[in-house]
Rosetta silent file (secondary structure, phi, psi, omega in degrees, C-alpha in Angstrom):
SEQUENCE: MKRIDLHTHAKLSKTFPFAPRAVWQFIARSKRLGLDGVALVEHLHAVDYWGIHEALRREFRYRDADGVYEGPDGFRLLSGAELSILEGCDLIVLGTVRQLQALDAALAEPPTGGYRPPFDEAIAAVRRVGGFVAGAHMFRPGKELAKVGLPRLAALDALEFNGKDFTMDDRVSAEATRLGLPIMGGSDAHFWAQVGIKATVLPIGEITQASVASAIRDGLASVASQPYGPLAVQISGAYKRIAKTQRARAALPGAHARSSSRAVAGLSEVAGQAR
SCORE:     score description
SCORE:     0.000 S_00000001
   1 L     0.000  141.708  175.731    0.000    0.000    0.000 S_00000001
   2 E  -124.487  138.634  178.698    1.130    3.543   -0.755 S_00000001
   3 E  -111.126  122.469 -173.952   -0.187    6.704    0.862 S_00000001
   4 E  -135.679  129.513  170.889    0.038    9.816   -1.326 S_00000001
   5 E   -83.829  110.803 -171.531   -1.204   13.374   -0.861 S_00000001
   6 E   -94.121   15.511  177.822   -2.373   14.092   -4.407 S_00000001
   7 E  -150.009   89.709  175.748   -2.927   17.848   -4.094 S_00000001
   8 E  -133.103  151.307  178.531   -0.054   20.016   -2.838 S_00000001
   9 L  -121.720  120.406 -177.674    1.361   23.372   -3.883 S_00000001
  10 L   -77.989  -11.585  175.813    5.033   24.022   -3.240 S_00000001
  11 L  -100.757  135.510  179.248    4.487   27.788   -3.545 S_00000001
  12 L   -62.608  -34.129  177.423    2.768   29.591   -0.673 S_00000001
  13 L  -146.883  152.526 -177.531    1.045   31.784   -3.251 S_00000001
  14 L   -57.967  -30.697 -175.887    0.886   31.774   -7.055 S_00000001
  15 L   -90.000   -6.239 -178.288    2.723   35.104   -7.202 S_00000001
  16 L   -80.150  153.915  171.990    5.525   34.115   -4.806 S_00000001
  17 L   -69.873  153.854  178.728    8.913   32.875   -6.017 S_00000001
  18 L   -82.263  136.619  177.453    9.527   29.151   -5.714 S_00000001
  19 L  -126.360  115.427  179.652   11.804   27.983   -2.901 S_00000001
  20 H   -53.949  -26.174  178.666   13.013   24.339   -2.899 S_00000001
  21 H   -54.650  -34.864 -179.817   13.117   24.551    0.892 S_00000001
  22 H   -63.480  -38.136  179.388    9.311   24.304    0.887 S_00000001
  23 H   -66.500  -40.731  176.970    9.460   20.937   -0.880 S_00000001
  24 H   -63.482  -34.910  175.229   11.922   19.617    1.687 S_00000001
  25 H   -66.253  -39.895  176.836    9.524   20.761    4.420 S_00000001
  26 H   -61.155  -43.925 -179.438    6.708   18.904    2.647 S_00000001
  27 H   -62.560  -45.689 -178.897    8.845   15.763    2.494 S_00000001
  28 H   -61.246  -44.464  179.588    9.759   15.959    6.180 S_00000001
  29 H   -65.041  -43.833 -178.950    6.128   16.451    7.196 S_00000001
  30 H   -60.690  -44.654 -178.775    4.931   13.680    4.891 S_00000001
  31 H   -65.678  -35.075  176.923    7.428   11.180    6.221 S_00000001
  32 H   -62.131  -33.110 -179.294    6.418   12.040    9.786 S_00000001
  33 L   -88.709   -2.099 -179.971    2.825   11.147    8.812 S_00000001
  34 L    83.629   19.029  176.869    3.818    7.922    7.085 S_00000001
  35 L   -80.486  153.390  179.072    3.192    9.136    3.538 S_00000001
  36 L  -103.090  -12.320 -179.160    5.101    7.630    0.637 S_00000001
  37 E  -176.583  169.338  172.589    4.716   10.534   -1.750 S_00000001
  38 E  -138.022  158.121  170.157    2.967   13.731   -2.771 S_00000001
  39 E  -102.983  128.224  177.191    1.802   15.210   -6.050 S_00000001
  40 E   -94.305  106.935 -172.273    3.104   18.717   -6.735 S_00000001
  41 L  -122.932   57.019  178.114    0.274   20.383   -8.647 S_00000001
  42 L   -58.782  151.122  178.252    1.130   24.083   -8.735 S_00000001
  43 E   -59.899  132.991  179.129   -1.262   26.267  -10.718 S_00000001
  44 L   -61.139  -29.270 -179.626   -0.254   26.373  -14.371 S_00000001
  45 L   -90.402    8.387  176.102   -0.825   30.136  -14.377 S_00000001
  46 L   -65.528  153.203  178.500    1.429   30.654  -11.352 S_00000001
  47 L   -57.589  125.249  175.208    4.409   32.924  -11.854 S_00000001
  48 L    56.425   52.716  179.343    7.231   30.987  -13.564 S_00000001
  49 H   -55.804  -46.939 -176.192    5.552   27.573  -13.504 S_00000001
  50 H   -70.061  -24.301  175.462    8.250   25.928  -15.623 S_00000001
  51 H   -63.953  -27.948  176.396   10.950   27.434  -13.433 S_00000001
  52 H   -60.544  -46.710 -178.139    9.621   25.252  -10.612 S_00000001
  53 H   -70.104  -32.918  174.737   10.479   22.109  -12.551 S_00000001
  54 H   -61.982  -43.216  179.508   13.883   23.472  -13.511 S_00000001
  55 H   -67.804  -39.750  179.935   14.604   24.034   -9.821 S_00000001
  56 H   -63.056  -37.580  179.512   13.231   20.616   -8.843 S_00000001
  57 H   -67.173  -23.031  175.176   15.522   18.896  -11.351 S_00000001
  58 H   -78.955  -21.136 -178.359   18.477   20.534   -9.619 S_00000001
  59 H   -94.988  -34.785 -171.440   17.308   19.115   -6.286 S_00000001
  60 L  -135.558  153.208  172.169   16.059   15.659   -7.272 S_00000001
  61 E   -77.134  130.249  178.729   16.545   13.065   -9.979 S_00000001
  62 E  -103.950  128.204  176.400   13.534   13.011  -12.300 S_00000001
  63 E   -96.280  100.749 -174.417   12.409    9.738  -13.876 S_00000001
  64 L   -58.315  -42.106 -176.609   10.831   10.864  -17.127 S_00000001
  65 L   -64.666  -33.756 -176.873    9.212    7.525  -17.925 S_00000001
  66 L   -97.962  -13.483  178.604    7.515    7.332  -14.516 S_00000001
  67 L    68.722   36.804 -179.393    6.817   11.037  -14.043 S_00000001
  68 E  -135.937  145.898  167.920    8.290   11.216  -10.542 S_00000001
  69 E   -90.855  137.912 -178.848   11.062   13.047   -8.729 S_00000001
  70 E   -89.915  111.506  175.650   13.064   10.756   -6.456 S_00000001
  71 L   -90.158 -173.493 -178.845   13.145   12.027   -2.904 S_00000001
  72 H   -71.205  147.727  172.801   15.075   10.556    0.034 S_00000001
  73 H    55.363   38.630  176.481   14.466    6.999    1.268 S_00000001
  74 H    82.189    1.763  178.604   12.150    6.074   -1.586 S_00000001
  75 L   -68.515  142.123 -175.839    9.880    9.103   -1.207 S_00000001
  76 E  -123.350  141.914  177.335    8.286   10.128   -4.504 S_00000001
  77 E  -118.186  108.177  178.814    7.116   13.485   -5.882 S_00000001
  78 E   -78.265  136.865  175.431    4.601   13.157   -8.733 S_00000001
  79 E   -82.106  144.968 -179.535    4.584   15.937  -11.323 S_00000001
  80 E  -173.284 -170.163 -178.462    1.271   17.600  -12.045 S_00000001
  81 E  -160.453  155.595  169.330   -0.603   20.886  -12.244 S_00000001
  82 E  -103.907  124.408 -176.241   -3.812   22.605  -11.264 S_00000001
  83 E  -108.794  116.040  176.593   -5.584   23.940  -14.334 S_00000001
  84 E   -83.782  136.707 -175.097   -8.068   26.781  -13.891 S_00000001
  85 L  -116.999  166.760 -172.802  -10.862   26.726  -16.464 S_00000001
  86 L   -57.333  -34.127 -175.896  -13.216   29.267  -18.001 S_00000001
  87 L   -71.081   -4.130  176.234  -16.197   28.166  -15.920 S_00000001
  88 L    92.462   21.614  177.734  -14.457   29.437  -12.769 S_00000001
  89 L  -133.414 -173.510 -170.421  -13.330   26.136  -11.247 S_00000001
  90 E  -133.754  151.052  176.476  -10.216   23.974  -11.254 S_00000001
  91 E  -122.012  144.222  173.392   -8.960   20.596  -12.448 S_00000001
  92 E   -97.592  123.681  179.153   -6.071   18.521  -11.092 S_00000001
  93 E  -114.488  126.086  172.737   -3.884   17.120  -13.872 S_00000001
  94 E  -108.732  136.113  179.713   -1.302   14.424  -13.209 S_00000001
  95 L  -179.093  167.400  176.142    1.263   13.654  -15.877 S_00000001
  96 L   -67.686  163.643  177.955    4.911   13.583  -16.765 S_00000001
  97 H   -59.026  -38.872  178.015    6.669   16.890  -17.361 S_00000001
  98 H   -62.811  -39.807  177.774    6.605   16.123  -21.092 S_00000001
  99 H   -66.337  -38.517  178.826    2.854   15.559  -20.941 S_00000001
 100 H   -67.027  -38.490  175.750    2.388   18.815  -19.028 S_00000001
 101 H   -64.075  -40.897  178.384    4.474   20.659  -21.621 S_00000001
 102 H   -64.800  -37.987  177.819    2.366   19.102  -24.365 S_00000001
 103 H   -63.511  -42.355  179.565   -0.801   20.184  -22.538 S_00000001
 104 H   -59.177  -32.983 -178.538    0.490   23.759  -22.321 S_00000001
 105 H   -90.390  -17.831 -172.415    0.926   23.696  -26.102 S_00000001
 106 H   -82.823  -19.507 -178.402   -2.250   21.732  -26.932 S_00000001
 107 L   -84.195  167.928 -176.697   -4.757   24.338  -25.771 S_00000001
 108 L   -56.924  -35.562  173.348   -5.828   27.356  -27.811 S_00000001
 109 L  -140.980  157.771 -178.737   -3.385   29.446  -25.765 S_00000001
 110 L   -69.404  126.448  174.819   -0.864   28.391  -23.091 S_00000001
 111 H   -64.253  -23.166  175.432   -2.384   28.239  -19.602 S_00000001
 112 H   -67.546  -14.509  175.138    1.053   29.183  -18.271 S_00000001
 113 H   -97.466    4.381  176.974    0.342   32.537  -19.901 S_00000001
 114 L   107.487   -3.704 -179.319   -2.979   32.894  -18.091 S_00000001
 115 L   -68.061  135.984  177.462   -5.358   31.222  -20.545 S_00000001
 116 L  -117.748  102.102 -175.393   -8.336   29.462  -18.940 S_00000001
 117 L   -74.312  154.556  169.878   -9.818   26.933  -21.357 S_00000001
 118 L   -62.680  157.518 -177.106  -13.449   25.822  -21.293 S_00000001
 119 H   -52.303  -50.086 -175.085  -14.021   22.467  -19.580 S_00000001
 120 H   -62.996  -38.784  178.051  -14.524   20.516  -22.797 S_00000001
 121 H   -65.807  -40.795 -179.737  -11.355   21.901  -24.381 S_00000001
 122 H   -62.865  -46.641 -179.084   -9.371   21.128  -21.226 S_00000001
 123 H   -62.742  -43.887 -179.151  -10.594   17.527  -21.042 S_00000001
 124 H   -62.110  -39.620 -179.173   -9.919   16.920  -24.735 S_00000001
 125 H   -68.460  -41.660  178.072   -6.377   18.291  -24.411 S_00000001
 126 H   -62.072  -40.378  179.063   -5.583   16.174  -21.347 S_00000001
 127 H   -64.632  -39.787 -179.030   -6.816   13.095  -23.199 S_00000001
 128 H   -63.559  -36.278 -177.305   -4.658   13.912  -26.235 S_00000001
 129 H   -89.228   -7.013  176.606   -1.496   14.139  -24.129 S_00000001
 130 L    84.770   24.430 -179.369   -2.331   11.028  -22.077 S_00000001
 131 L   -88.983  179.932  177.213   -2.730   12.654  -18.675 S_00000001
 132 E  -112.939  138.090 -177.382   -5.009   11.990  -15.707 S_00000001
 133 E  -136.527  130.335 -179.938   -7.600   14.606  -14.728 S_00000001
 134 E  -126.068  155.159  176.550   -9.688   14.991  -11.570 S_00000001
 135 E   -84.514  126.522 -179.264  -12.165   17.581  -10.390 S_00000001
 136 L   -90.872  150.294  175.883  -10.829   19.734   -7.558 S_00000001
 137 L    26.794   74.999 -170.651  -12.837   21.021   -4.556 S_00000001
 138 L   -53.497  -43.006 -173.137  -16.234   20.031   -5.966 S_00000001
 139 L  -119.165   21.797  179.537  -18.459   22.226   -3.789 S_00000001
 140 L   -68.291  127.384 -178.822  -16.145   25.032   -2.632 S_00000001
 141 L   -54.370  128.600 -179.684  -18.115   28.300   -2.725 S_00000001
 142 L    91.943  -20.677 -178.939  -17.139   30.319   -5.767 S_00000001
 143 L  -127.430   27.043 -174.889  -15.295   27.425   -7.405 S_00000001
 144 L   -62.404  128.800  176.546  -18.062   24.830   -7.657 S_00000001
 145 H   -66.351  -20.848 -179.790  -17.491   22.234  -10.354 S_00000001
 146 H   -60.679  -18.949  177.067  -21.257   22.071  -10.750 S_00000001
 147 H   -57.720  -27.682 -177.862  -20.935   25.242  -12.855 S_00000001
 148 H   -69.433  -29.940 -171.874  -19.738   22.943  -15.640 S_00000001
 149 L   105.476  113.324 -169.334  -22.988   20.972  -15.654 S_00000001
 150 H   -54.002  -44.064 -179.341  -23.098   17.748  -13.685 S_00000001
 151 H   -58.482  -33.519 -177.622  -23.528   15.261  -16.574 S_00000001
 152 H   -70.247  -22.344 -178.976  -20.371   16.598  -18.257 S_00000001
 153 H   -67.173  -15.246  177.256  -18.309   15.881  -15.146 S_00000001
 154 H   -63.094  -13.646  177.730  -18.530   12.173  -15.981 S_00000001
 155 H   -75.535  -11.801  178.271  -15.680   12.880  -18.420 S_00000001
 156 L   -73.819  164.224  173.575  -13.313   13.238  -15.460 S_00000001
 157 L   -86.360  -25.471 -176.514  -11.191   10.397  -14.093 S_00000001
 158 E  -168.040  163.428  166.315  -12.095   11.135  -10.457 S_00000001
 159 E  -109.048  165.054 -171.837  -13.455   13.610   -7.945 S_00000001
 160 E  -119.029  133.874  161.263  -11.468   14.829   -4.968 S_00000001
 161 E   -83.500  115.133 -173.380  -11.911   14.867   -1.210 S_00000001
 162 E  -101.114  136.941 -175.689  -10.153   18.166   -0.547 S_00000001
 163 L   -61.344  -26.626  179.709   -8.347   18.942    2.711 S_00000001
 164 L   -82.458  -11.668 -172.085   -9.801   22.439    2.948 S_00000001
 165 L  -119.682   52.915 -173.851  -13.371   21.171    2.530 S_00000001
 166 H   -57.054  -36.122 -175.122  -13.757   18.611    5.324 S_00000001
 167 H   -77.254   -2.915 -173.987  -17.490   19.147    5.740 S_00000001
 168 H  -106.648    4.585 -176.214  -18.193   18.405    2.076 S_00000001
 169 H   -59.081  -41.692 -177.859  -16.905   14.824    1.801 S_00000001
 170 H   -64.495  -39.881  179.316  -20.359   13.262    1.990 S_00000001
 171 H   -66.627  -41.402  178.713  -21.693   15.514   -0.770 S_00000001
 172 H   -64.132  -42.335  179.931  -18.680   14.769   -2.977 S_00000001
 173 H   -61.050  -43.041 -179.846  -19.063   11.047   -2.337 S_00000001
 174 H   -64.080  -40.449 -179.649  -22.746   11.122   -3.294 S_00000001
 175 H   -69.106  -38.296  178.139  -21.993   13.023   -6.498 S_00000001
 176 H   -62.540  -41.241  178.259  -19.151   10.665   -7.391 S_00000001
 177 H   -62.676  -42.803 -179.376  -21.478    7.705   -6.975 S_00000001
 178 H   -64.473  -35.298 -178.355  -24.089    9.369   -9.161 S_00000001
 179 H   -88.059  -10.281 -177.272  -21.508   10.091  -11.870 S_00000001
 180 L    74.059   32.347 -177.893  -19.825    6.697  -11.603 S_00000001
 181 L  -110.814  146.387  174.128  -16.478    8.279  -10.672 S_00000001
 182 L   -77.791  169.553 -179.537  -13.878    7.136   -8.130 S_00000001
 183 E  -114.301  143.494  169.067  -12.599    9.323   -5.292 S_00000001
 184 E  -130.789  171.270 -176.751   -9.067   10.451   -4.472 S_00000001
 185 E  -133.855  144.620  176.447   -7.790   12.660   -1.673 S_00000001
 186 E  -155.090  154.968 -173.122   -5.436   15.589   -1.297 S_00000001
 187 L   -81.621  -25.111 -171.183   -4.672   18.273    1.261 S_00000001
 188 L    61.822   35.762 -176.139   -4.551   21.328   -1.036 S_00000001
 189 E   -75.881  137.619  167.666   -1.562   22.386    1.070 S_00000001
 190 L  -115.583   -1.325 -176.106    0.403   25.559    0.369 S_00000001
 191 L  -145.207  143.968 -169.627    2.241   25.291    3.705 S_00000001
 192 H   -57.106  -29.912 -176.077    3.886   22.276    5.332 S_00000001
 193 H   -65.028  -21.576 -177.487    1.496   22.150    8.316 S_00000001
 194 H   -94.019  -14.544 -177.349   -1.396   21.213    6.005 S_00000001
 195 L   -58.767  134.164  173.515    0.373   18.469    4.049 S_00000001
 196 L    84.373    1.252  179.945   -1.160   15.023    4.505 S_00000001
 197 L   -68.066  -21.565  165.454   -4.407   16.041    6.191 S_00000001
 198 E  -135.240  137.894 -179.329   -6.009   14.101    3.351 S_00000001
 199 E  -145.161  152.325  178.807   -4.185   11.407    1.438 S_00000001
 200 E   -95.099  130.753  179.383   -4.995    8.743   -1.134 S_00000001
 201 E  -106.618  122.259 -173.997   -4.289    5.123   -0.164 S_00000001
 202 E  -127.925  138.264  178.107   -3.534    2.867   -3.120 S_00000001
 203 L   -83.095   67.803 -178.894   -2.743   -0.865   -3.360 S_00000001
 204 L  -126.649  156.203 -178.935    0.336   -0.382   -5.532 S_00000001
 205 L   -90.795  -28.559 -178.280    3.938   -1.455   -5.126 S_00000001
 206 L  -139.562  142.083 -179.695    5.619    1.535   -6.747 S_00000001
 207 L   -87.886  111.273  172.661    4.535    5.139   -7.218 S_00000001
 208 L  -138.383  165.656  175.872    4.471    6.100  -10.886 S_00000001
 209 H   -57.272  -43.823 -175.950    2.064    8.152  -12.976 S_00000001
 210 H   -67.024  -44.555 -176.801    0.754    4.967  -14.578 S_00000001
 211 H   -67.608  -39.467  179.663    0.288    2.971  -11.371 S_00000001
 212 H   -66.910  -48.784 -179.037   -1.469    5.826   -9.557 S_00000001
 213 H   -61.596  -42.801 -178.006   -3.800    6.653  -12.449 S_00000001
 214 H   -64.541  -44.653 -178.130   -4.654    3.008  -13.078 S_00000001
 215 H   -64.742  -39.993  179.338   -5.450    2.244   -9.427 S_00000001
 216 H   -67.760  -47.391 -179.568   -7.688    5.292   -9.072 S_00000001
 217 H   -60.502  -30.934  179.189   -9.524    4.645  -12.334 S_00000001
 218 L   -81.186    2.245  178.040  -10.095    1.046  -11.240 S_00000001
 219 L    75.056   24.680 -176.038  -11.792    2.264   -8.059 S_00000001
 220 L   -94.975   -0.950 -176.146   -9.086    0.884   -5.755 S_00000001
 221 L   -84.849  146.247  166.898   -8.359    4.138   -3.913 S_00000001
 222 E  -127.768  165.871 -176.134   -9.431    5.024   -0.403 S_00000001
 223 E  -121.823  130.976  177.402   -8.900    8.313    1.424 S_00000001
 224 E  -108.095  139.316 -178.725   -7.308    8.807    4.839 S_00000001
 225 E  -123.381  148.779  174.134   -7.865   11.980    6.873 S_00000001
 226 L   -95.852  136.209 -175.920   -6.077   13.506    9.857 S_00000001
 227 L   -65.188  -22.754 -178.717   -8.352   14.626   12.734 S_00000001
 228 L   -88.692   10.062 -175.084   -6.492   17.925   13.164 S_00000001
 229 H   -50.255  -51.200 -178.902   -7.173   18.882    9.536 S_00000001
 230 H   -58.613  -37.433  177.673   -9.438   21.897   10.202 S_00000001
 231 H   -66.062  -42.139  179.150   -6.868   23.370   12.608 S_00000001
 232 H   -62.371  -37.478  178.507   -4.069   22.870   10.078 S_00000001
 233 H   -64.868  -42.191  179.769   -6.151   24.656    7.434 S_00000001
 234 H   -64.454  -45.211  179.897   -6.717   27.623    9.754 S_00000001
 235 H   -63.192  -44.895 -177.785   -3.034   27.885   10.678 S_00000001
 236 H   -65.553  -40.788  178.953   -1.910   27.558    7.067 S_00000001
 237 H   -64.016  -41.506  178.741   -4.426   30.113    5.861 S_00000001
 238 H   -65.622  -41.506  178.539   -3.365   32.611    8.504 S_00000001
 239 H   -59.855  -43.761 -178.641    0.307   32.059    7.665 S_00000001
 240 H   -65.234  -43.264 -178.920   -0.394   32.674    3.977 S_00000001
 241 H   -63.518  -42.740 -179.504   -2.390   35.863    4.630 S_00000001
 242 H   -66.931  -41.683  179.905    0.312   37.310    6.866 S_00000001
 243 H   -62.443  -38.478  178.880    3.077   36.386    4.419 S_00000001
 244 H   -68.845  -38.488  176.671    1.199   38.095    1.574 S_00000001
 245 H   -64.530  -43.684  178.884    0.655   41.195    3.700 S_00000001
 246 H   -59.158  -43.191 -178.818    4.313   41.217    4.663 S_00000001
 247 H   -66.390  -39.524  179.450    5.347   40.975    1.013 S_00000001
 248 H   -66.049  -41.145  179.524    3.001   43.789   -0.011 S_00000001
 249 H   -66.888  -37.755 -179.097    4.301   46.064    2.752 S_00000001
 250 H   -64.693  -23.837 -178.982    7.897   45.294    1.870 S_00000001
 251 L   -80.932  -12.423 -179.439    7.213   46.525   -1.661 S_00000001
 252 L   -77.498  142.507  179.276    6.173   49.974   -0.401 S_00000001
 253 L   -58.994  126.725  176.977    8.851   52.721   -0.496 S_00000001
 254 L    73.165    6.107 -176.835   10.545   53.015    2.865 S_00000001
 255 L   -88.632  157.533  171.598    8.344   50.320    4.402 S_00000001
 256 L  -138.983  163.143 -171.730    9.431   47.448    6.559 S_00000001
 257 L  -127.785   41.593 -175.981    7.575   44.356    7.781 S_00000001
 258 H   -61.673  -43.902 -178.188    9.121   43.588   11.146 S_00000001
 259 H   -65.595  -40.302  178.139    5.792   43.034   12.945 S_00000001
 260 H   -65.347  -36.218  177.767    4.493   40.780   10.160 S_00000001
 261 H   -61.155  -42.304  178.378    7.735   38.818   10.266 S_00000001
 262 H   -63.723  -39.420 -179.719    7.220   38.178   13.967 S_00000001
 263 H   -64.629  -43.143  178.354    3.645   37.073   13.288 S_00000001
 264 H   -61.204  -45.126  179.470    4.764   34.664   10.569 S_00000001
 265 H   -62.808  -38.776  179.398    7.422   33.189   12.847 S_00000001
 266 H   -65.140  -42.049  178.821    4.887   32.840   15.654 S_00000001
 267 H   -65.729  -37.481  178.321    2.391   31.011   13.459 S_00000001
 268 H   -62.552  -37.620  178.203    5.100   28.671   12.216 S_00000001
 269 H   -67.565  -40.651  177.741    5.913   27.839   15.842 S_00000001
 270 H   -61.626  -42.030  179.265    2.227   27.214   16.597 S_00000001
 271 H   -60.638  -41.493  178.415    2.024   24.900   13.590 S_00000001
 272 H   -63.450  -36.909  178.918    4.982   22.941   14.895 S_00000001
 273 H   -69.715  -25.208 -178.445    3.352   22.565   18.293 S_00000001
 274 L   -82.304   -4.070 -177.014    0.165   21.267   16.658 S_00000001
 275 L   -65.451    0.000    0.000    1.973   18.358   15.017 S_00000001
């Protein structure tokens, strides 16, 4: 059995620069929780999306055929992306870096440049490049997948139990059953304290793009949740808001962000105590 958090973001915010240190924090947290891997699914329209993979290749060996970065002690990092679509919701795409590059080129305009394709165009492009696609945060207010039209969602490979939406699992499960879709799980973490609060459990021997996609499509996945999940979401959200405020203040002429820095450090300490 392998336990994998299939929805993580190594950048605290789409506009922030990428720091490999965040991935190492994700790995450390994941291993503490007994996870075997995570999927890194940064938003395709995030600043310098491809620069993330360039940096990751300097940190880890990438197995192109399997679509995974090799972490320490057998830990695996699956490549992927979150694709925002015209209807105002998001899809999780898992695939090799080559498949993700092909997807960026297969749409009417590159999503790395900010293009948001309609649902049908997005699904067709993912199918052409051979990727896996799941619906993210099905009932999150403002980003509801239902905007697409429920019958069309049957074109997905899976729906997601999302770590930020703990109270919505039953609704997602009912919709997945109605659509005939399997379920997977991911934390939607942008900060290490949230990693692993939801994870997908798969009966596979090795983590690769093919093995993960096949097991989920075959309905073999189950989802494990951590009881402290809601607290981790609150801490992570507060950390992100303060960090964004700190960054905005630092950009002002003559401004400094000493108080925000103290707040960020304090929240990080609280997160550590909550482990």
